Steps between C-alpha positions, in 0.01 A plus 500: 500500500478869402328562165804663339712197583231263373467696173879505453512122547217449250678712239830324566330162461282565195640818339348834406344384172326212672361730770375745236329209323346400833366854548332478158355159586367616836346811343319285245367275777375810685326621185328162465387505865357852459317405181350189663384710793343760270333235284348334804384837641317578174287187527452461874513715809802440719776258419605158616777481756741325262488793254584755768770269640650465152497877448664552839773243423574655161516850652751371753710328232507811280582720798797279589628497142458878470700548820764260371535675163499838677793378707680386185444840333577700810229582747585872501452526122168318519387718792553814288277353228247386760481849650439651155222248435341578837518873422322438166234295678447773755455760225247279318306430818486869593415650159143595425313277257461639148148612410 
């Protein structure tokens, strides 16, 4: 099933507010996975497979929810904001460090 159709069905089934709540929940789970990975890295070299698997799963979940909410808001509107953010990043990456 195409993603747009899948996202439309999810919104029709659960509603916009529920999907926004799910985005918040998935973002918090991603934050927890990142913090666990960082905490482990501070104490030991490398990381166990389950931590990297968890981080990967949470990244995927957040990515899907971001795409879904972008579709709800209008992908073109979000793309304009995304382009501006990428332009800011490019400027920061290219500017000389302050002395």
